C-alpha positions, 0 to 999 in steps of 0.5 A, spaced: 498 244 181 500 237 177 507 240 176 508 240 184 505 233 185 510 231 179 516 234 183 514 231 189 513 224 187 520 225 182 524 227 189 521 221 193 523 217 187 530 220 187 531 219 194 529 212 194 534 210 189 539 214 192 538 210 199 538 204 195 545 206 191 548 208 198 546 201 201 549 197 196 555 201 196 556 200 204 554 193 203 560 192 198 565 196 202 563 192 208 564 185 204 570 188 201 573 189 208 570 183 211 574 179 206 581 182 207 581 181 215 585 176 218 583 173 224 587 177 229 584 183 225 577 180 226 577 179 233 580 187 234 574 189 230 569 185 234 572 188 240 572 195 238 564 194 236 563 192 243 566 199 245 562 203 241 554 205 242 550 205 236 549 213 235 541 212 232 538 211 239 544 210 244 542 204 247 546 198 245 553 197 242 554 197 235 556 189 236 549 187 238 545 193 235 541 192 228 540 198 224 543 202 218 547 207 223 550 201 226 552 197 220 555 203 217 560 204 224 561 196 223 564 198 216 568 204 218 571 200 224 573 194 219 576 199 214 580 202 219 582 196 222 584 193 215 588 199 214 592 198 220 589 203 225 590 202 232 584 201 237 586 207 240 586 211 234 580 208 231 576 210 238 579 217 238 576 218 231 569 216 233 570 220 239 572 226 235 566 225 230 560 223 235 563 225 242 565 221 248 557 219 248 559 214 243 564 210 248 560 204 251 565 205 257 567 212 259 575 213 259 578 213 266 580 221 265 579 227 269 572 226 272 571 220 269 576 217 274 571 217 280 566 212 276 572 207 277 575 209 284 568 210 288 566 203 288 573 201 290 573 206 295 566 204 298 568 197 298 575 199 302 571 203 307 566 198 308 571 193 310 575 197 314 568 199 318 567 192 319 574 190 322 573 196 327 566 194 329 566 186 329 570 186 335 566 191 338 560 188 337 563 181 340 565 184 346 560 189 348 555 185 353 548 186 353 545 191 358 539 189 362 534 194 361 533 198 368 526 198 370 523 203 375 516 205 378 510 203 375 513 199 369 516 195 374 510 193 378 507 191 371 513 186 370 512 183 377 505 182 375 507 179 369 512 175 373 506 172 377 502 171 372 507 167 368 508 163 375 501 162 375 500 159 368 506 155 369 503 152 375 496 151 371 499 148 365 503 143 370 497 139 371 497 137 364 503 134 364 
């Protein structure tokens, strides 16, 4: 029993030491990559970081997310930029590793083209409908309601009441 406890405690310590060593290696690599970037490369790296979603929770871009996974992706991006890779090549490598969901904005290919076209088509259709309807609305006279039968008698009674009210109120002027 004591041996099992010792093994589990030892494996926990080994895991913690491995995590610390990995963090130090990642931090050192990131520092080395940051130190070697020109201002243009730095701008490219930041642009790419804004186009990738952090794979730990899939809610924010890598540029603003604060997690170990986001920091690792930032380091990878900076290393690839320092090696001279193009933006498309870097994005393609992350898509191959994580799938299309790593991209903050879907690429305009295949079915995804509709995401970019539908708002434009909708705006054009609404504009065309307005161009057709506005002249029609301006020309169309307002039709007077046709009143027959008992409804007409009620209107006549209301007209009499309206006349009587006007007459009585005129005394107060």
